[in-house]
KEKOLSE-630350 format. One record per residue (C-alpha): residue number from 1; residue in one letter; x, y, z. Coordinates in nm, 2 decimals. Each point is the difference from the previous one (the first is absolute). Example, Ala and Ser with C-alpha at 12.3 -4.5 7.8 and 13.67 -1.06 7.14 Angstrom:
! residues 2
<1,'a',<1.23,-0.45,0.78>>;
<2,'s',<0.14,0.34,-0.07>>;
***
This chain:
! residues 76
<1,'m',<-0.87,-2.32,0.60>>;
<2,'i',<0.34,0.17,0.05>>;
<3,'m',<0.18,-0.27,-0.19>>;
<4,'d',<-0.24,0.07,-0.28>>;
<5,'h',<0.12,0.36,0.01>>;
<6,'r',<-0.33,0.13,0.12>>;
<7,'c',<-0.10,0.19,0.31>>;
<8,'v',<-0.17,-0.20,0.28>>;
<9,'e',<-0.37,0.09,0.03>>;
<10,'k',<-0.09,0.15,0.34>>;
<11,'e',<-0.28,-0.25,0.05>>;
<12,'k',<0.25,-0.29,-0.02>>;
<13,'r',<0.23,0.13,0.28>>;
<14,'k',<-0.03,-0.20,0.32>>;
<15,'t',<0.32,0.07,0.20>>;
<16,'e',<0.23,0.29,0.06>>;
<17,'l',<0.25,-0.17,-0.22>>;
<18,'d',<-0.26,0.01,-0.28>>;
<19,'i',<-0.01,0.38,0.04>>;
<20,'w',<0.38,0.02,-0.05>>;
<21,'m',<-0.03,-0.23,-0.30>>;
<22,'t',<-0.26,0.24,-0.14>>;
<23,'f',<0.26,0.28,0.04>>;
<24,'l',<0.25,-0.20,-0.21>>;
<25,'g',<-0.27,-0.06,-0.27>>;
<26,'f',<-0.01,0.38,-0.08>>;
<27,'f',<0.34,-0.03,-0.17>>;
<28,'f',<-0.16,-0.20,-0.28>>;
<29,'d',<-0.22,0.31,-0.06>>;
<30,'l',<0.28,0.25,-0.05>>;
<31,'n',<0.03,0.15,-0.34>>;
<32,'f',<0.31,0.23,-0.01>>;
<33,'k',<0.36,-0.10,-0.02>>;
<34,'r',<0.08,0.28,0.25>>;
<35,'s',<-0.23,-0.17,0.25>>;
<36,'f',<0.18,-0.33,-0.04>>;
<37,'r',<0.34,0.17,0.04>>;
<38,'i',<-0.11,0.17,0.32>>;
<39,'a',<-0.14,-0.32,0.14>>;
<40,'k',<0.33,-0.18,-0.08>>;
<41,'e',<0.21,0.28,0.15>>;
<42,'q',<-0.20,0.04,0.32>>;
<43,'r',<-0.10,-0.36,0.06>>;
<44,'y',<-0.25,0.12,0.26>>;
<45,'y',<-0.23,-0.28,-0.09>>;
<46,'r',<0.23,-0.25,0.17>>;
<47,'q',<0.01,0.18,0.33>>;
<48,'p',<-0.32,-0.16,0.16>>;
<49,'f',<0.12,-0.34,-0.10>>;
<50,'e',<0.35,0.05,0.14>>;
<51,'k',<-0.13,0.12,0.34>>;
<52,'i',<-0.25,-0.28,0.06>>;
<53,'c',<0.08,-0.38,-0.01>>;
<54,'f',<-0.28,-0.19,-0.16>>;
<55,'t',<0.12,-0.34,0.10>>;
<56,'k',<-0.26,-0.22,-0.18>>;
<57,'a',<-0.02,0.22,-0.31>>;
<58,'q',<0.36,0.13,-0.04>>;
<59,'a',<0.08,-0.22,-0.30>>;
<60,'q',<-0.31,0.12,-0.18>>;
<61,'i',<0.07,0.36,0.09>>;
<62,'d',<0.36,-0.03,-0.13>>;
<63,'r',<-0.13,-0.14,-0.33>>;
<64,'i',<-0.25,0.28,-0.04>>;
<65,'l',<0.26,0.27,0.08>>;
<66,'n',<0.23,-0.16,-0.25>>;
<67,'e',<-0.29,0.01,-0.26>>;
<68,'v',<-0.06,0.37,0.07>>;
<69,'e',<0.37,0.08,-0.03>>;
<70,'q',<0.02,-0.19,-0.33>>;
<71,'y',<-0.30,0.19,-0.13>>;
<72,'i',<0.14,0.33,0.10>>;
<73,'e',<0.34,-0.08,-0.16>>;
<74,'k',<-0.18,-0.10,-0.32>>;
<75,'h',<-0.18,0.33,-0.03>>;
<76,'i',<0.30,0.23,0.06>>;
***
């Protein structure tokens, strides 16, 4: 879902990591350049992923974070 630039549906979440992924999906629903600028400046969306090591899923998380950052950059 996230890689399709859509929010993750609540019913499809199964783990705590799914909840964090849902959080990242909201960036694909932003509409204002200022919102994208604030997200880029504050980078608060990275904090949960920097504090927790998701051993098995880290490569996928890094790929999704990169996708979100590219999307933000594209819309500034």
